[in-house]
C-alpha positions in Angstrom: 60.4 88.3 121.4 61.0 91.8 120.1 64.6 92.4 119.2 66.9 94.7 117.4 70.0 93.7 115.4 72.5 96.0 113.6 73.9 94.7 110.4 77.1 96.7 109.6 78.2 94.9 106.4 75.6 96.7 104.3 76.2 100.3 103.4 74.2 102.9 101.5 74.8 106.5 101.0 72.3 109.3 101.7 72.4 112.9 100.7 70.5 115.6 102.5 70.9 118.7 100.5 74.5 119.2 101.4 77.5 118.9 99.1 78.5 115.3 99.7 77.0 111.9 100.5 77.5 110.3 103.9 77.9 106.6 104.6 75.2 104.8 106.6 74.9 101.5 108.4 71.8 99.6 107.6 69.9 98.3 110.6 67.5 95.4 110.8 65.0 94.9 113.6 61.8 93.3 114.7 60.9 96.1 117.0 60.3 97.6 120.3 57.5 100.1 121.1 57.5 103.4 122.9 54.6 104.9 124.9 53.4 107.4 124.1 54.1 107.5 120.4 55.1 110.7 118.6 56.2 112.4 121.8 58.7 115.2 121.6 60.0 114.7 118.0 61.1 118.2 116.9 60.3 119.4 113.4 63.7 120.9 112.8 64.4 122.1 109.2 62.5 120.9 106.2 64.4 119.4 103.2 65.7 122.1 100.8 63.5 123.0 97.9 64.2 121.4 94.5 65.9 118.1 93.8 67.9 116.1 96.3 68.9 112.5 96.9 67.2 110.5 99.7 69.6 107.6 99.4 72.1 106.1 97.0 73.5 102.6 96.8 77.2 101.7 96.4 78.2 100.9 92.9 77.1 97.5 91.7 75.3 96.3 94.8 71.9 95.1 93.6 69.0 97.5 92.8 68.4 99.8 95.7 65.2 101.8 95.8 62.8 99.7 93.7 59.1 100.1 94.4 59.8 103.3 96.4 56.9 104.9 98.1 56.5 107.9 100.4 54.0 109.5 102.8 54.0 112.6 105.0 54.8 112.6 108.7 53.4 114.9 111.3 55.4 117.8 109.8 54.7 116.9 106.2 58.2 115.7 105.9 58.8 112.5 103.9 58.6 108.9 105.2 60.1 106.6 102.6 60.0 102.8 102.1 61.4 100.7 99.2 62.9 97.4 98.2 66.6 96.7 98.0 66.9 93.8 95.6 69.9 91.5 95.9 71.9 93.8 98.2 75.2 92.0 97.8 74.9 91.8 94.0 75.6 88.0 93.8 72.6 87.2 91.7 70.9 85.3 94.5 67.8 87.3 95.6 67.2 85.5 98.9 68.7 88.6 100.7 66.3 91.1 99.1 64.8 93.3 101.8 62.3 96.1 102.5 64.0 99.3 103.8 62.8 102.5 105.5 64.1 106.0 106.1 62.7 109.4 106.9 63.8 113.0 107.0 65.3 114.2 110.3 64.8 117.9 110.6 67.3 118.3 113.4 70.1 116.5 111.6 69.0 118.1 108.3 69.4 114.7 106.6 67.6 111.5 106.0 68.0 109.0 108.8 70.0 105.8 108.6 68.4 103.4 106.2 66.8 100.6 108.2 66.0 97.0 107.0 62.5 96.3 108.0 62.6 92.7 107.0 64.5 90.4 104.6 61.8 89.1 102.2 63.5 87.1 99.5 62.8 87.1 95.8 59.9 89.5 94.9 58.2 90.2 91.6 59.4 93.7 90.9 58.3 93.9 87.3 56.5 97.0 86.2 54.0 98.4 87.0 53.8 96.4 90.3 54.5 98.4 93.5 55.3 96.0 96.3 55.6 98.4 99.2 53.3 100.9 100.8 54.1 103.3 103.7 51.6 105.3 105.9 51.3 107.2 109.2 48.4 107.2 111.6 47.6 110.9 112.2 45.8 110.1 115.4 48.3 107.7 117.2 51.5 108.6 115.3 52.1 105.0 114.3 54.1 104.4 111.2 53.4 101.4 109.1 54.8 99.6 106.1 53.0 96.9 104.1 54.9 94.7 101.7 55.0 91.3 100.0 57.0 88.4 101.4 57.0 85.5 99.0 55.7 82.2 100.5 54.3 84.1 103.5 51.9 86.7 102.1 51.4 90.3 102.8 53.3 91.6 105.8 52.6 94.6 108.0 55.4 96.3 110.0 54.5 99.0 112.4 56.5 101.4 114.6 55.3 103.3 117.7 58.7 105.0 118.3 58.9 107.1 115.2 60.5 104.4 113.0 63.3 103.5 115.3 62.0 99.9 115.6 59.3 97.9 113.8 57.1 95.0 115.0 56.2 92.5 112.3 52.9 90.7 111.6 51.3 88.8 108.7 48.2 90.4 107.1 47.1 87.4 105.1 48.3 84.7 102.7 47.5 84.3 99.0 44.6 82.0 98.4 46.2 80.6 95.3 49.4 78.9 94.4 51.3 82.1 93.8 52.1 85.2 95.8 50.1 88.4 96.4 51.1 91.7 94.9 50.6 95.5 95.1 49.8 96.0 98.8 48.4 99.3 99.9 48.2 100.6 103.5 46.2 103.3 105.3 46.2 104.0 109.0 43.9 106.1 111.2 42.7 106.0 114.8 44.6 102.7 115.6 43.0 100.9 112.7 45.1 99.4 109.9 43.5 99.1 106.5 45.4 96.8 104.0 44.4 95.8 100.5 46.3 93.7 97.9 45.9 91.7 94.7 45.9 87.9 94.8 47.3 85.4 92.3 43.7 84.3 91.7 43.0 87.9 90.4 41.0 89.2 93.3 41.4 92.3 95.4 41.3 91.5 99.1 40.6 94.2 101.7 41.7 93.4 105.3 41.5 95.5 108.5 42.5 95.2 112.1 42.2 97.4 115.2 45.2 97.5 117.4 48.4 95.6 117.1 47.4 91.9 117.7 45.0 89.4 116.4 43.8 88.4 112.9 42.8 90.8 110.2 39.2 90.6 109.0 38.8 90.0 105.3 36.5 91.1 102.4 36.7 90.5 98.7 36.3 93.6 96.4 33.5 93.0 93.9 34.1 92.8 90.2 32.3 95.4 88.0 29.4 94.3 85.7 30.6 92.5 82.6 34.1 91.8 84.0 35.6 88.6 85.4 38.8 89.5 87.3 40.7 92.2 89.0 44.4 93.2 88.7 46.9 95.7 90.1 48.2 98.2 90.8 45.5 99.3 93.1 45.0 102.4 95.3 43.3 103.0 98.7 42.5 106.1 100.8 40.6 107.1 103.9 38.1 109.9 103.9 37.8 112.6 106.5 35.7 110.3 108.6 38.3 107.5 108.4 36.2 105.3 106.0 38.2 103.5 103.3 37.7 103.5 99.6 39.5 101.4 96.9 40.3 102.0 93.3 41.3 99.1 91.1 41.1 97.7 87.5 38.9 94.9 86.3 39.1 93.0 83.0 36.8 90.8 80.9 37.4 87.9 78.5 38.0 90.4 75.7 40.8 92.1 77.9 38.9 95.4 77.7 38.7 96.7 81.2 37.3 99.2 83.7 38.6 101.3 86.5 36.4 100.6 89.5 35.7 102.2 92.8 34.5 100.4 95.9 33.5 101.3 99.4 34.2 98.4 101.7 31.0 97.3 103.4 29.0 97.7 100.2 28.2 94.9 97.8 28.9 96.5 94.4 31.7 98.5 92.7 31.2 101.4 90.4 32.9 101.7 87.0 34.7 105.1 86.9 35.6 104.7 83.2 36.6 101.9 80.8 39.4 101.3 78.4 37.1 101.8 75.4 38.5 99.5 72.6 42.0 99.0 74.0 43.5 96.0 75.7 44.3 96.8 79.4 47.2 94.3 79.5 49.1 95.0 76.3 51.4 96.5 75.5 53.1 95.9 78.8 54.6 99.4 78.7 51.2 100.9 78.8 49.5 98.9 81.5 47.3 101.0 83.7 47.8 102.4 87.2 45.8 104.5 89.6 46.1 106.9 92.6 43.2 107.8 95.0 42.7 110.7 97.4 39.7 112.0 99.3 38.6 115.6 99.6 36.5 115.4 102.7 34.4 112.4 102.0 34.5 112.7 98.2 36.9 110.4 96.3 39.1 111.6 93.3 41.4 109.5 91.2 44.3 110.0 88.8 45.2 107.2 86.5 47.1 106.0 83.5 44.8 104.2 81.0 45.0 104.0 77.2 41.4 104.6 75.9 42.2 104.8 72.2 44.3 102.5 70.0 48.0 103.7 70.1 49.7 104.6 66.9 53.4 104.3 66.0 55.5 107.1 67.4 59.0 107.8 68.5 60.4 105.0 70.5 57.6 102.6 69.7 53.8 102.5 69.9 52.3 105.4 71.9 49.7 108.0 71.6 51.0 111.1 69.8 48.7 114.0 70.5 46.9 115.9 73.2 43.7 114.5 71.7 44.8 111.1 72.9 45.7 111.4 76.6 47.0 108.5 78.7 47.0 110.3 82.1 43.6 111.3 83.5 41.8 112.5 86.5 38.1 112.1 87.6 36.1 113.0 90.6 33.0 111.4 92.2 29.7 113.2 92.5 29.1 111.9 96.0 30.8 110.2 98.9 29.6 106.8 97.9 31.4 107.1 94.6 28.4 105.7 92.7 28.8 108.2 89.9 31.8 110.0 88.4 32.7 112.9 86.2 34.0 112.3 82.7 37.8 111.8 82.9 39.9 114.9 82.2 43.1 114.2 80.2 46.4 115.7 81.1 47.9 117.7 78.2 51.3 116.8 76.8 54.2 119.1 77.7 55.5 122.0 75.6 54.1 123.9 72.7 56.0 122.1 70.0 54.8 119.0 68.2 57.9 117.1 69.1 57.2 117.5 72.8 53.9 115.7 72.3 56.0 112.5 72.4 56.9 113.2 76.1 54.5 110.5 77.3 54.2 109.2 80.8 53.3 105.7 82.0 52.8 103.3 84.9 53.1 105.7 87.9 51.4 108.9 88.9 50.5 110.9 91.9 47.6 113.1 92.9 47.2 116.0 95.4 44.1 118.2 96.0 45.0 121.3 97.9 43.0 123.2 100.5 42.1 125.9 98.0 40.7 123.4 95.6 43.6 123.4 93.1 44.8 120.0 91.8 48.3 118.6 91.0 48.8 115.5 89.0 52.4 114.2 88.4 53.3 111.5 86.0 56.5 109.4 85.6 58.2 110.2 82.4 60.4 107.2 81.6 62.0 108.0 78.3 65.4 109.6 78.1 65.4 113.1 76.6 67.0 116.5 76.7 66.5 118.8 79.6 67.4 121.8 77.5 64.0 122.3 75.8 61.1 124.0 77.6 59.0 121.4 79.6 61.3 118.5 78.5 62.6 115.9 80.9 60.9 114.8 84.1 58.9 114.5 86.2 55.8 115.8 84.4 53.6 118.0 86.6 50.1 119.0 85.6 48.4 121.8 87.6 44.9 123.1 87.6 43.1 125.8 89.7 39.7 124.1 89.1 40.4 120.4 88.4 39.3 120.8 84.8 41.8 122.8 82.8 45.4 121.6 83.3 48.8 123.0 82.3 51.7 120.5 82.1 55.4 121.2 82.4 58.3 120.0 84.5 59.9 121.6 87.6 62.3 124.4 86.8 65.9 123.4 86.5 65.1 119.6 86.4 68.4 117.7 86.1 66.7 114.6 84.7 65.9 113.5 81.2 63.4 111.3 82.8 61.4 111.2 86.0 62.4 107.7 86.9 60.0 105.1 88.2 57.6 104.4 91.1 56.7 108.1 91.4 54.6 109.1 94.4 53.6 112.5 95.8 51.8 114.3 98.6 51.0 117.9 99.3 53.3 119.5 101.9 52.0 123.1 101.7 49.1 124.9 100.0 49.6 124.3 96.2 53.0 122.6 96.7 53.9 118.9 96.4 56.7 116.6 97.5 57.6 114.0 94.9 59.8 110.9 95.3 60.9 108.5 92.6 63.5 105.9 91.7 66.3 106.6 89.2 68.3 103.6 87.8 71.8 104.6 86.8 72.4 101.9 84.2 76.0 102.7 83.5 77.4 102.9 87.0 74.5 100.9 88.6 74.3 103.6 91.3 70.6 103.7 91.9 69.0 106.6 93.7 65.8 107.5 95.5 65.2 111.1 94.5 63.2 113.8 96.3 61.7 116.8 94.7 60.2 119.4 97.1 58.3 122.1 95.3 59.4 125.6 96.5 
């Protein structure tokens, strides 16, 4: 039976753009549905430009905001989902949960943070992202896909603008472990879900409607490789057809970034890691984002393609000639051939700024005028007083070939945090969300940046 339960003992704090946080009860529910969806929700006021806080946890209560992800609603205002790990901070992670919030334009604030489901102990190590959020532009349905250990990948969906969620299981892991890195896309009442299994496969599942089993297909491995690994990315083209981008590896641990259209039998290698190990060092494991321009796919990705050299803070590439964040575009809708990857330049015009590297997380937006924005998560602490220092790193191009990289004006952060995502909210403008861990006070935050 569908039900709703309010849990008042868990409190987080959210900030709109006003001067002070406000306390919020955290709700947990298994959902009720409204017919018709999307009816009558006013747009209200957009979030204020610049940096603001989506939500902030009380001091010392677990890690709030891990694996944060965002997507646009019908007004291009942010939907946000994340993991709250060990909410009561007792070291027992059985109460870890997936949470959801969204911007409310009438209230000019983010809504009460809602617990979608208590999931228990989840592998939250980098660069895994264990939550994905999406909205169906046709039906208005909001969905969240996530990992529940021992159960598999779960899919929560709401037809009443996120007030309540109904829960279902997408699929279990075929091995003895747990799946990871789920991604979700919704359109026309069809849910598309993909994830990585503990047996190193990428599974793609889909379902029409809200009941019944998900169909399943296994993504193919590229030629010369033996297994796949995450993170992965999925998108829907303008016709609603899915595409997947993921990494494969061989016995030598050299790897490829692959693209696959479900329904076809082979995957195409977009590029490879050249001579570098795709799994080591852990701080430089690859990640990928995928969008479609009409029916043509484009990716942004982190991938070391040349052996790193010793630099400030440990092994990392040092010059613009050795990029780690790239973009590439397919030559056709099938994604059977791709352009040579274009590397994002380092920030600033001083040699010291070349150490401002990014890793693990990135976002990609292609705007209606053809301009491209790629943002990368800059995880090292650094000064915000030098031109283009701090985070997040944002690379912009008018043609998708020549990029200029800097940071948003007046960034208050010496880093851009973790689990960065972005989407375009206006021509040439992006909304970015990311997680900041305040290690001294343990007051973790989900941060929003809305490009003015």
